[in-house]
DRENSEFI-378065 format. One record per residue (C-alpha): residue number from 1; residue in three letters; x, y, z. Coordinates in nm, 2 decimals. Example, Ala and Ser with C-alpha at 12.3 -4.5 7.8 and 13.67 -1.06 7.14 Angstrom:
# residues 2
1,ALA,1.23,-0.45,0.78
2,SER,1.37,-0.11,0.71
//
This chain:
# residues 643
1,MET,10.82,8.32,4.99
2,ALA,10.47,8.27,4.86
3,GLY,10.31,8.29,4.53
4,PRO,10.52,8.19,4.21
5,ALA,10.83,8.18,4.37
6,ALA,10.70,7.93,4.62
7,ALA,10.57,7.74,4.31
8,ARG,10.90,7.77,4.13
9,MET,11.05,7.58,4.45
10,ALA,10.84,7.35,4.47
11,ALA,10.88,7.27,4.11
12,GLY,11.24,7.22,4.13
13,GLY,11.33,7.58,4.01
14,GLY,11.46,7.71,4.29
15,PRO,11.86,7.74,4.39
16,GLY,12.06,7.43,4.32
17,SER,11.83,7.29,4.09
18,ARG,12.04,7.33,3.80
19,SER,12.27,7.06,3.70
20,MET,12.61,7.04,3.92
21,ASP,12.93,7.21,3.72
22,PHE,13.19,6.94,3.94
23,LYS,13.48,7.07,3.73
24,GLY,13.42,7.43,3.74
25,SER,13.31,7.46,4.11
26,GLY,13.64,7.25,4.19
27,LYS,13.83,7.45,4.01
28,ARG,13.69,7.77,4.16
29,LEU,13.74,7.60,4.53
30,LEU,14.08,7.54,4.39
31,LYS,14.17,7.91,4.33
32,ARG,14.05,8.05,4.70
33,LEU,14.32,7.80,4.78
34,ALA,14.57,7.94,4.54
35,ALA,14.52,8.28,4.65
36,HIS,14.73,8.21,4.98
37,ARG,15.06,8.12,4.75
38,ALA,15.32,8.13,5.05
39,ALA,15.10,7.87,5.26
40,VAL,15.04,7.67,4.97
41,ALA,15.42,7.65,4.87
42,CYS,15.47,7.58,5.21
43,VAL,15.22,7.27,5.20
44,LEU,15.37,7.16,4.88
45,VAL,15.75,7.14,5.02
46,SER,15.60,6.96,5.32
47,VAL,15.44,6.71,5.18
48,MET,15.69,6.65,4.89
49,VAL,15.96,6.60,5.15
50,SER,15.75,6.36,5.39
51,VAL,15.60,6.16,5.01
52,GLY,16.00,6.13,4.92
53,LEU,16.11,6.03,5.22
54,SER,15.83,5.78,5.23
55,VAL,15.92,5.65,4.93
56,VAL,16.23,5.59,4.97
57,GLY,16.20,5.39,5.31
58,PRO,16.05,5.05,5.14
59,LYS,16.41,5.06,4.91
60,ILE,16.59,5.10,5.27
61,LEU,16.38,4.78,5.41
62,GLY,16.45,4.60,5.13
63,ARG,16.84,4.61,5.15
64,ALA,16.81,4.49,5.52
65,THR,16.61,4.17,5.38
66,ASP,16.85,4.17,5.11
67,LEU,17.13,4.17,5.38
68,LEU,16.98,3.93,5.63
69,PHE,16.90,3.68,5.34
70,GLY,17.24,3.70,5.20
71,GLY,17.42,3.66,5.53
72,ILE,17.19,3.33,5.58
73,ILE,17.30,3.17,5.25
74,GLY,17.66,3.30,5.26
75,GLY,17.69,3.11,5.60
76,ARG,17.57,2.78,5.48
77,MET,17.81,2.80,5.22
78,PRO,18.17,2.68,5.25
79,ALA,18.44,2.92,5.27
80,GLY,18.72,3.00,5.07
81,GLN,18.51,3.00,4.75
82,THR,18.38,3.28,4.56
83,LYS,18.02,3.34,4.50
84,GLN,18.02,3.23,4.10
85,GLN,18.25,2.91,4.22
86,VAL,17.93,2.80,4.44
87,ILE,17.64,2.88,4.09
88,ASP,17.89,2.73,3.87
89,GLY,17.87,2.41,4.12
90,LEU,17.51,2.42,4.15
91,ARG,17.44,2.41,3.79
92,ALA,17.74,2.10,3.78
93,ARG,17.49,1.92,3.98
94,GLY,17.17,2.01,3.82
95,GLN,17.02,2.25,4.06
96,GLY,16.95,2.53,3.78
97,GLY,16.71,2.68,3.93
98,VAL,16.88,2.73,4.28
99,ALA,17.15,2.88,4.10
100,ASP,16.97,3.10,3.90
101,MET,16.79,3.25,4.22
102,LEU,17.11,3.27,4.40
103,GLY,17.25,3.46,4.11
104,GLY,17.07,3.76,4.22
105,VAL,17.14,3.70,4.60
106,ASP,17.44,3.90,4.73
107,PHE,17.61,3.68,4.95
108,THR,17.96,3.61,5.04
109,PRO,18.03,3.20,5.08
110,GLY,18.14,3.15,5.49
111,LYS,18.04,3.49,5.56
112,GLY,17.69,3.49,5.78
113,VAL,17.49,3.75,5.89
114,ASP,17.63,4.10,5.94
115,PHE,17.38,4.21,6.23
116,GLY,17.55,4.51,6.29
117,HIS,17.53,4.64,5.90
118,ILE,17.15,4.50,5.91
119,GLY,17.13,4.75,6.23
120,GLU,17.26,5.04,6.09
121,VAL,17.02,4.99,5.80
122,LEU,16.73,4.96,5.98
123,LEU,16.82,5.27,6.20
124,LEU,16.85,5.47,5.88
125,GLY,16.51,5.34,5.79
126,LEU,16.40,5.41,6.08
127,ALA,16.51,5.80,6.08
128,VAL,16.39,5.82,5.74
129,PHE,16.03,5.73,5.86
130,ALA,16.04,5.95,6.14
131,CYS,16.19,6.25,5.92
132,ALA,15.84,6.17,5.68
133,GLY,15.65,6.18,5.97
134,LEU,15.76,6.51,6.10
135,ALA,15.75,6.66,5.76
136,MET,15.37,6.50,5.70
137,MET,15.29,6.65,6.06
138,ILE,15.43,7.00,5.97
139,GLY,15.27,7.01,5.62
140,THR,14.92,6.88,5.79
141,ARG,14.91,7.15,6.02
142,LEU,15.01,7.43,5.73
143,ALA,14.74,7.25,5.55
144,ASN,14.47,7.30,5.82
145,ARG,14.57,7.66,5.87
146,LEU,14.55,7.69,5.48
147,ILE,14.20,7.57,5.46
148,ASN,14.08,7.78,5.76
149,LEU,14.21,8.09,5.57
150,ALA,14.01,8.02,5.27
151,VAL,13.71,7.92,5.45
152,ALA,13.71,8.25,5.64
153,ARG,13.76,8.46,5.31
154,LEU,13.49,8.26,5.19
155,ARG,13.25,8.35,5.49
156,ALA,13.36,8.71,5.46
157,ASP,13.27,8.67,5.06
158,MET,12.93,8.54,5.15
159,GLN,12.89,8.81,5.41
160,ALA,12.99,9.08,5.18
161,LYS,12.74,8.95,4.90
162,LEU,12.47,8.94,5.13
163,GLU,12.46,9.32,5.22
164,ARG,12.52,9.36,4.83
165,LEU,12.25,9.19,4.77
166,PRO,11.92,9.36,4.62
167,LEU,11.59,9.33,4.87
168,SER,11.41,9.17,4.54
169,TYR,11.69,8.85,4.60
170,TYR,11.53,8.81,4.93
171,ASP,11.19,8.83,4.83
172,ARG,11.25,8.55,4.63
173,GLN,11.43,8.30,4.84
174,LYS,11.33,8.15,5.13
175,ARG,11.52,8.26,5.48
176,GLY,11.59,7.91,5.56
177,GLU,11.71,7.87,5.25
178,VAL,11.96,8.14,5.24
179,LEU,12.09,8.04,5.60
180,SER,12.16,7.69,5.47
181,ARG,12.39,7.78,5.23
182,ALA,12.58,8.05,5.46
183,THR,12.57,7.77,5.75
184,ASN,12.52,7.44,5.63
185,ASP,12.73,7.45,5.28
186,ILE,13.02,7.66,5.41
187,ASP,13.06,7.41,5.73
188,ASN,13.04,7.13,5.47
189,ILE,13.32,7.25,5.26
190,ASN,13.54,7.32,5.53
191,GLN,13.49,6.95,5.68
192,THR,13.56,6.81,5.30
193,MET,13.86,7.04,5.25
194,GLN,14.02,6.95,5.61
195,GLN,13.96,6.56,5.58
196,SER,14.05,6.54,5.21
197,MET,14.26,6.80,5.09
198,GLY,14.59,6.72,5.23
199,GLN,14.53,6.36,5.18
200,MET,14.46,6.43,4.82
201,LEU,14.75,6.59,4.79
202,ASN,14.99,6.34,4.98
203,SER,14.78,6.08,4.74
204,LEU,14.90,6.20,4.40
205,LEU,15.26,6.28,4.50
206,THR,15.32,5.96,4.66
207,VAL,15.15,5.79,4.31
208,ILE,15.43,6.00,4.13
209,GLY,15.69,5.89,4.36
210,VAL,15.59,5.51,4.39
211,LEU,15.55,5.50,4.01
212,THR,15.91,5.62,3.97
213,MET,16.07,5.38,4.24
214,MET,15.84,5.08,4.06
215,PHE,16.04,5.14,3.71
216,TRP,16.36,5.20,3.88
217,ILE,16.37,4.85,4.04
218,SER,16.18,4.67,3.75
219,TRP,15.99,4.83,3.43
220,ILE,15.84,4.47,3.38
221,LEU,15.68,4.45,3.75
222,ALA,15.58,4.83,3.69
223,LEU,15.41,4.73,3.41
224,VAL,15.20,4.45,3.54
225,ALA,15.11,4.70,3.87
226,LEU,14.98,4.95,3.58
227,VAL,14.75,4.71,3.43
228,THR,14.46,4.76,3.70
229,VAL,14.49,5.14,3.71
230,PRO,14.25,5.17,3.42
231,LEU,14.02,4.94,3.57
232,SER,14.06,5.17,3.89
233,VAL,13.94,5.48,3.67
234,PHE,13.66,5.32,3.52
235,VAL,13.51,5.22,3.84
236,ALA,13.55,5.54,3.95
237,ALA,13.42,5.73,3.68
238,LYS,13.13,5.50,3.68
239,VAL,13.03,5.54,4.03
240,GLY,13.08,5.91,4.08
241,LYS,12.90,6.00,3.78
242,ARG,12.58,5.81,3.94
243,ALA,12.67,5.96,4.31
244,GLN,12.69,6.32,4.22
245,PRO,12.34,6.40,4.12
246,GLN,12.24,6.25,4.43
247,PHE,12.50,6.49,4.64
248,VAL,12.32,6.80,4.47
249,GLN,11.96,6.64,4.57
250,GLN,12.08,6.61,4.92
251,TRP,12.22,6.96,4.95
252,ARG,11.96,7.09,4.80
253,THR,11.70,6.88,5.04
254,THR,11.85,6.99,5.31
255,GLY,11.76,7.35,5.25
256,ALA,11.46,7.30,5.15
257,LEU,11.40,7.09,5.47
258,ASN,11.61,7.41,5.69
259,ALA,11.35,7.67,5.58
260,HIS,11.07,7.44,5.65
261,VAL,11.20,7.41,5.99
262,GLU,11.27,7.82,6.04
263,GLU,10.90,7.88,5.90
264,MET,10.73,7.65,6.13
265,TYR,10.96,7.76,6.47
266,THR,10.92,8.15,6.40
267,GLY,10.55,8.09,6.29
268,HIS,10.47,7.81,6.57
269,ALA,10.20,8.03,6.76
270,LEU,9.99,8.06,6.43
271,VAL,10.08,7.69,6.35
272,LYS,9.89,7.59,6.68
273,VAL,9.64,7.84,6.69
274,PHE,9.52,7.73,6.35
275,GLY,9.56,7.34,6.41
276,ARG,9.80,7.33,6.18
277,GLN,10.07,7.08,6.35
278,LYS,9.95,6.76,6.16
279,GLU,10.01,6.96,5.84
280,SER,10.33,7.09,5.95
281,ALA,10.46,6.74,6.08
282,GLU,10.34,6.58,5.73
283,GLN,10.51,6.85,5.53
284,PHE,10.83,6.77,5.79
285,ALA,10.80,6.40,5.72
286,GLU,10.80,6.44,5.36
287,GLN,11.09,6.64,5.34
288,ASN,11.26,6.46,5.56
289,GLN,11.20,6.11,5.39
290,ALA,11.35,6.31,5.08
291,LEU,11.66,6.43,5.25
292,TYR,11.72,6.05,5.37
293,GLU,11.60,5.91,5.04
294,ALA,11.88,6.15,4.86
295,SER,12.11,6.11,5.14
296,PHE,12.09,5.74,5.16
297,LYS,12.15,5.68,4.75
298,ALA,12.43,5.93,4.74
299,GLN,12.59,5.79,5.06
300,PHE,12.57,5.41,4.89
301,ASN,12.63,5.51,4.54
302,SER,12.97,5.66,4.68
303,GLY,13.02,5.39,4.93
304,ILE,13.03,5.10,4.71
305,MET,13.37,5.23,4.56
306,GLN,13.61,5.18,4.83
307,PRO,13.53,4.77,4.82
308,LEU,13.57,4.77,4.46
309,MET,13.86,4.95,4.46
310,PHE,14.01,4.72,4.70
311,PHE,13.93,4.44,4.50
312,ILE,14.08,4.61,4.25
313,SER,14.40,4.65,4.45
314,ASN,14.39,4.27,4.58
315,LEU,14.39,4.17,4.19
316,ASN,14.70,4.41,4.16
317,TYR,14.87,4.22,4.48
318,VAL,14.82,3.89,4.33
319,LEU,14.99,4.00,3.99
320,VAL,15.27,4.15,4.12
321,ALA,15.33,3.88,4.41
322,VAL,15.34,3.60,4.12
323,VAL,15.54,3.78,3.86
324,GLY,15.75,3.90,4.13
325,GLY,15.82,3.54,4.23
326,LEU,15.90,3.45,3.91
327,ARG,16.17,3.70,3.82
328,VAL,16.32,3.60,4.19
329,ALA,16.35,3.24,4.06
330,SER,16.51,3.35,3.75
331,GLY,16.77,3.57,3.94
332,SER,16.60,3.89,3.76
333,LEU,16.57,4.03,4.10
334,SER,16.63,4.03,4.47
335,ILE,16.41,3.92,4.73
336,GLY,16.45,4.26,4.89
337,ASP,16.37,4.40,4.57
338,VAL,16.02,4.21,4.55
339,GLN,15.96,4.28,4.90
340,ALA,16.02,4.66,4.84
341,PHE,15.81,4.65,4.51
342,ILE,15.51,4.46,4.71
343,GLN,15.52,4.77,4.96
344,TYR,15.54,4.97,4.63
345,SER,15.27,4.77,4.52
346,ARG,15.05,4.87,4.81
347,GLN,15.15,5.22,4.82
348,PHE,15.05,5.28,4.49
349,SER,14.71,5.09,4.49
350,MET,14.64,5.27,4.87
351,PRO,14.61,5.65,4.72
352,LEU,14.39,5.52,4.44
353,THR,14.18,5.30,4.74
354,GLN,14.16,5.66,4.96
355,LEU,14.05,5.89,4.66
356,ALA,13.78,5.64,4.60
357,SER,13.68,5.64,4.94
358,MET,13.68,6.06,4.96
359,ALA,13.48,6.07,4.68
360,ASN,13.15,6.09,4.87
361,LEU,13.33,6.38,5.07
362,VAL,13.48,6.54,4.75
363,GLN,13.16,6.53,4.56
364,SER,12.92,6.65,4.89
365,GLY,13.18,6.96,4.93
366,VAL,13.18,7.06,4.55
367,ALA,12.76,7.00,4.57
368,SER,12.78,7.27,4.84
369,ALA,13.03,7.48,4.67
370,GLU,12.82,7.48,4.37
371,ARG,12.53,7.63,4.62
372,ILE,12.73,7.89,4.77
373,PHE,12.89,8.00,4.41
374,GLU,12.52,8.03,4.31
375,LEU,12.48,8.27,4.54
376,LEU,12.76,8.48,4.51
377,ASP,12.73,8.50,4.14
378,ALA,12.37,8.63,4.16
379,GLU,12.31,8.93,4.03
380,GLU,12.40,9.25,4.25
381,GLN,12.21,9.57,4.33
382,SER,12.33,9.84,4.10
383,ALA,12.69,10.01,4.19
384,ASP,12.67,10.33,4.38
385,PRO,12.84,10.58,4.15
386,ALA,13.17,10.72,4.27
387,PRO,13.17,10.98,4.33
388,GLY,12.86,11.03,4.45
389,GLN,12.67,11.33,4.47
390,LYS,12.51,11.46,4.79
391,PRO,12.26,11.76,4.86
392,ASP,12.42,12.07,5.05
393,PRO,12.24,12.15,5.27
394,LEU,12.00,11.87,5.31
395,ARG,11.66,11.99,5.35
396,GLY,11.42,11.71,5.28
397,HIS,11.27,11.84,4.94
398,VAL,11.17,11.49,4.82
399,GLU,11.01,11.50,4.45
400,PHE,10.85,11.21,4.27
401,GLU,10.86,11.30,3.89
402,HIS,10.66,11.06,3.64
403,VAL,10.77,10.75,3.83
404,ALA,10.71,10.41,3.72
405,PHE,10.79,10.09,3.88
406,ARG,10.71,9.75,3.82
407,TYR,10.81,9.38,4.02
408,GLU,10.73,9.18,3.70
409,GLU,10.80,9.34,3.33
410,ASP,10.46,9.21,3.22
411,LYS,10.29,9.33,3.50
412,PRO,10.32,9.73,3.59
413,LEU,10.27,9.84,3.96
414,ILE,10.32,10.24,3.95
415,GLU,10.28,10.46,3.61
416,ASP,10.37,10.82,3.59
417,LEU,10.34,10.92,3.98
418,SER,10.44,11.24,4.05
419,LEU,10.44,11.39,4.39
420,THR,10.63,11.68,4.58
421,ALA,10.73,11.67,4.98
422,GLU,10.82,12.02,5.09
423,PRO,11.08,12.03,5.40
424,GLY,10.86,11.99,5.70
425,HIS,10.55,11.87,5.58
426,THR,10.39,11.56,5.66
427,VAL,10.27,11.35,5.38
428,ALA,10.04,11.06,5.45
429,ILE,9.95,10.78,5.19
430,VAL,9.66,10.59,5.23
431,GLY,9.50,10.33,5.00
432,PRO,9.37,10.01,4.98
433,THR,9.61,9.70,5.01
434,GLY,9.80,9.64,4.74
435,ALA,9.78,10.00,4.61
436,GLY,10.17,10.04,4.60
437,LYS,10.19,10.25,4.96
438,THR,10.50,10.03,5.09
439,THR,10.64,10.02,4.73
440,LEU,10.66,10.40,4.75
441,VAL,10.88,10.41,5.03
442,ASN,11.08,10.12,4.90
443,LEU,11.16,10.34,4.57
444,LEU,11.25,10.65,4.81
445,LEU,11.49,10.41,5.03
446,ARG,11.63,10.27,4.70
447,PHE,11.55,9.92,4.80
448,TYR,11.42,9.93,4.47
449,GLU,11.51,10.08,4.17
450,VAL,11.27,10.31,3.95
451,THR,11.17,10.17,3.62
452,GLY,11.10,10.48,3.50
453,GLY,11.14,10.85,3.57
454,ARG,11.33,11.01,3.88
455,ILE,11.31,11.08,4.26
456,THR,11.51,11.40,4.36
457,LEU,11.63,11.49,4.70
458,ASP,11.70,11.86,4.72
459,GLY,11.73,11.86,4.40
460,VAL,11.96,11.56,4.36
461,ASP,11.89,11.25,4.15
462,ILE,11.89,10.99,4.43
463,ALA,11.99,10.73,4.18
464,LYS,12.32,10.96,4.17
465,MET,12.37,10.95,4.57
466,THR,12.53,10.67,4.72
467,ARG,12.28,10.45,4.91
468,ASP,12.47,10.52,5.25
469,ASP,12.44,10.91,5.21
470,LEU,12.06,10.88,5.09
471,ARG,11.94,10.67,5.38
472,ALA,12.19,10.86,5.64
473,GLY,11.95,11.10,5.64
474,ILE,11.65,10.89,5.65
475,GLY,11.46,10.75,5.99
476,MET,11.24,10.44,5.95
477,VAL,10.96,10.30,6.15
478,LEU,10.77,9.97,6.01
479,GLN,10.48,9.81,6.12
480,ASP,10.68,9.49,6.16
481,THR,10.94,9.53,6.43
482,TRP,11.25,9.40,6.43
483,LEU,11.49,9.39,6.79
484,PHE,11.86,9.26,6.80
485,GLY,11.95,9.01,7.05
486,GLY,12.10,9.27,7.34
487,THR,11.97,9.51,7.57
488,ILE,11.71,9.72,7.54
489,ALA,11.94,10.03,7.55
490,GLU,12.16,9.93,7.28
491,ASN,11.84,9.83,7.09
492,ILE,11.76,10.20,7.09
493,ALA,12.12,10.30,7.03
494,TYR,12.13,10.13,6.71
495,GLY,11.93,10.40,6.53
496,SER,12.26,10.61,6.56
497,ALA,12.57,10.58,6.36
498,LYS,12.76,10.71,6.63
499,ASP,12.83,10.65,7.01
500,VAL,12.56,10.80,7.22
501,SER,12.52,10.83,7.59
502,ARG,12.29,10.67,7.81
503,GLU,12.14,11.01,7.86
504,GLN,12.05,11.03,7.49
505,VAL,11.87,10.66,7.49
506,GLU,11.66,10.78,7.82
507,ALA,11.57,11.09,7.64
508,ALA,11.46,10.91,7.30
509,ALA,11.29,10.67,7.49
510,LYS,11.10,10.94,7.68
511,ALA,11.05,11.11,7.37
512,ALA,10.83,10.79,7.25
513,HIS,10.68,10.74,7.58
514,ALA,10.88,10.40,7.61
515,ASP,11.06,10.53,7.91
516,ARG,10.77,10.42,8.19
517,PHE,10.74,10.10,8.07
518,ILE,11.10,10.00,8.04
519,ARG,11.20,10.10,8.38
520,THR,10.94,9.87,8.50
521,LEU,11.14,9.57,8.36
522,PRO,11.37,9.41,8.62
523,ASP,11.70,9.53,8.46
524,GLY,11.54,9.86,8.31
525,TYR,11.74,9.96,8.01
526,ASP,11.99,9.69,8.07
527,THR,11.72,9.42,8.03
528,VAL,11.84,9.17,7.78
529,LEU,11.59,9.07,7.49
530,ASP,11.65,8.81,7.22
531,ASP,11.55,8.89,6.84
532,GLU,11.17,8.75,6.90
533,GLY,11.18,9.03,7.16
534,THR,11.04,8.78,7.42
535,GLY,10.94,8.94,7.74
536,VAL,10.80,9.24,7.58
537,SER,10.45,9.28,7.41
538,ALA,10.41,9.40,7.03
539,GLY,10.29,9.75,7.14
540,GLU,10.63,9.82,7.36
541,LYS,10.85,9.68,7.07
542,GLN,10.70,9.91,6.85
543,LEU,10.76,10.22,7.11
544,ILE,11.15,10.07,7.13
545,THR,11.19,10.14,6.74
546,ILE,11.02,10.45,6.73
547,ALA,11.26,10.56,7.02
548,ARG,11.54,10.44,6.80
549,ALA,11.43,10.67,6.52
550,PHE,11.43,10.97,6.73
551,LEU,11.76,10.90,6.83
552,SER,11.85,10.90,6.48
553,ASP,11.74,11.24,6.41
554,PRO,11.65,11.21,6.05
555,VAL,11.57,11.48,5.79
556,ILE,11.31,11.26,5.66
557,LEU,11.10,11.07,5.89
558,VAL,10.91,10.70,5.73
559,LEU,10.66,10.56,5.93
560,ASP,10.49,10.27,5.78
561,GLU,10.18,10.17,6.02
562,ALA,10.42,10.23,6.31
563,THR,10.17,10.29,6.57
564,SER,9.92,10.00,6.46
565,SER,10.00,9.78,6.74
566,VAL,9.99,10.04,7.05
567,ASP,9.67,10.11,7.24
568,THR,9.44,10.38,7.16
569,ARG,9.60,10.66,7.47
570,THR,9.94,10.55,7.38
571,GLU,9.89,10.63,7.01
572,VAL,9.77,10.96,7.12
573,LEU,10.09,11.05,7.33
574,ILE,10.30,10.91,7.00
575,GLN,10.11,11.13,6.74
576,LYS,10.20,11.41,6.96
577,ALA,10.55,11.29,7.01
578,MET,10.56,11.25,6.63
579,ALA,10.45,11.60,6.57
580,ARG,10.73,11.74,6.77
581,LEU,10.98,11.47,6.58
582,ALA,10.86,11.56,6.24
583,ALA,10.91,11.96,6.29
584,GLY,11.12,12.08,6.04
585,ARG,11.14,11.72,5.90
586,THR,10.98,11.58,5.60
587,SER,10.78,11.29,5.70
588,PHE,10.62,11.01,5.53
589,VAL,10.34,10.82,5.66
590,ILE,10.18,10.52,5.57
591,ALA,9.85,10.46,5.74
592,HIS,9.51,10.25,5.71
593,ARG,9.34,10.44,6.02
594,LEU,9.28,10.77,5.86
595,SER,9.22,10.89,6.23
596,THR,9.63,10.91,6.30
597,ILE,9.65,11.15,5.98
598,ARG,9.39,11.39,6.01
599,ASP,9.65,11.68,6.04
600,ALA,9.92,11.59,5.76
601,ASP,9.95,11.87,5.51
602,THR,9.87,11.66,5.24
603,ILE,9.70,11.31,5.20
604,LEU,9.77,11.14,4.86
605,VAL,9.53,10.83,4.79
606,MET,9.67,10.59,4.58
607,GLU,9.46,10.30,4.41
608,ASN,9.68,10.06,4.17
609,GLY,10.01,10.22,4.18
610,ALA,9.84,10.58,4.09
611,ILE,9.78,10.89,4.30
612,VAL,9.39,10.90,4.24
613,GLU,9.36,11.22,4.51
614,GLN,9.56,11.47,4.68
615,GLY,9.47,11.72,4.96
616,SER,9.40,11.79,5.29
617,HIS,9.20,11.57,5.52
618,ASP,8.88,11.84,5.51
619,GLU,8.90,11.89,5.14
620,LEU,8.96,11.51,5.07
621,VAL,8.64,11.44,5.29
622,GLY,8.42,11.68,5.13
623,SER,8.50,11.56,4.78
624,GLY,8.32,11.24,4.79
625,GLY,8.58,11.06,4.63
626,ALA,8.82,10.80,4.74
627,TYR,8.92,10.91,5.05
628,GLN,8.54,10.98,5.17
629,ARG,8.48,10.62,5.08
630,LEU,8.76,10.51,5.27
631,TYR,8.66,10.75,5.59
632,GLU,8.29,10.63,5.57
633,ALA,8.40,10.24,5.55
634,GLN,8.61,10.29,5.89
635,PHE,8.32,10.52,6.03
636,ALA,8.11,10.24,5.97
637,GLU,8.29,9.99,6.10
638,ALA,8.35,10.19,6.43
639,VAL,8.03,10.21,6.48
640,ALA,7.95,9.88,6.44
641,GLU,8.22,9.78,6.66
642,VAL,8.03,10.02,6.94
643,ASP,7.67,9.84,6.85
//
């Protein structure tokens, strides 16, 4: 991306630059999980069972402690007395404090520790904790499956959205930035939900369950334990507010860094040819430093939350231990209840600490979700009409009727352009760079929509056709070739919507004069290419893409400087092949070298988005106009090269 769009990105006006909508993006993310209601219900049930059993466990262990302590006290008391007689005797001897404490202990004078009963209670506790662990394992497995389903659906929605976005969106965005959203940000969301979602649900239910048990045991101790909750909420809100903008900046700079690396990698040859390694390294270092600073600030601000929460948790522990000890001394609570309560206090503060420790993950994940939802909310290309009209039969009669177009509202490019292309005719489009030649083809293919007038195909307005129906009858060969990772045969076969035989692929290659060089390769048509076309020259890549167009057998053929990368001899051969291919088809040829379009039925000369001349080659050369100036300029250049 270059020009004004690049300036906007540099100024912070690109994707993700607006303030983070934490609550809105978080809700949208949760709604994607809620779409799988059955799985969510199973996860909730499993976690509720696990938390319920885990909450009951400390109470059972407290009962075992009471039995042990009661047995020890009872074994030291003389048999034959009741508990009340022992307590009254202690008061009579002036040991009122001990009497108050033993008032809350369940013991029988003369009866020692019942290890059998204690063993049964401990076995019950072991069974409860084992079942809690099993339920949690089931819940975790279901949660992982649910999250993977949601992320897979998010990836599918992202892919579908990228297909529905107009070409103008990609013109405004850096490729690395879009790729970063489609890969890094989605992976970050997946990791965030995997590591935090189940734990957050468990923590929330644990807080509710533990709080219920704490009030059941002692409402006074429960209120003491709740004293630190407002402090915890205050700390979490303050720290989270400071950390969130840094996570937004972290993922924004990650996208910018990925865009720079992608550009430098794909253009590494140019970087080296023009000696720009130092500038490239400096830009990388600058963006890498920006990413480091944003990441450090985000992690530091969110990282201090956990130690602060641990400190608050320890305050809670001290308060509960002191007040609980006083309650035991007064006989209001048993030691087992205080033991259980201290465990509950830890269980109560632990989820808050865990939530705090997950704050950096959650904030990072929601920051990525914001970037993804921003892309998913981007304006799409206009919907296809339903049902769409379709010429029958498709002959290739194309007509531009007073067409107007502009990329930006205040900068008109094409104004009141009209032309007619008859079936079987070749229309050549020439003119200086920026005249609107390629734009004309983009409008025909509906990569962009006209802002005025209309374009018809065999009398049908192309805006009333579906894009698939329109493009199915058009074959295109661009100046910038594009090959996919795969064999040469697969790349050629890409031009056909249906399965084709190897014989058809080879016939198309022969027609494009690509068969000869393909057979010289080690594996012939089975030679594997990467998406950069490594191993074949630029001209050979062009021949492969031309063979692809041959195989598509289009009604309309569009050639945008299709022979710019081939040698003169091959160009002559391709011109002959094109003549055969163009027979009975409407052809649009965009050319800079006028020698390649001498035989065109109609030549359109464009300047500043308007057709200034049209006619045959001989007519235009003799007219003394713009075409003659272009022709003479190229002829003079050729003479200069010979000299």
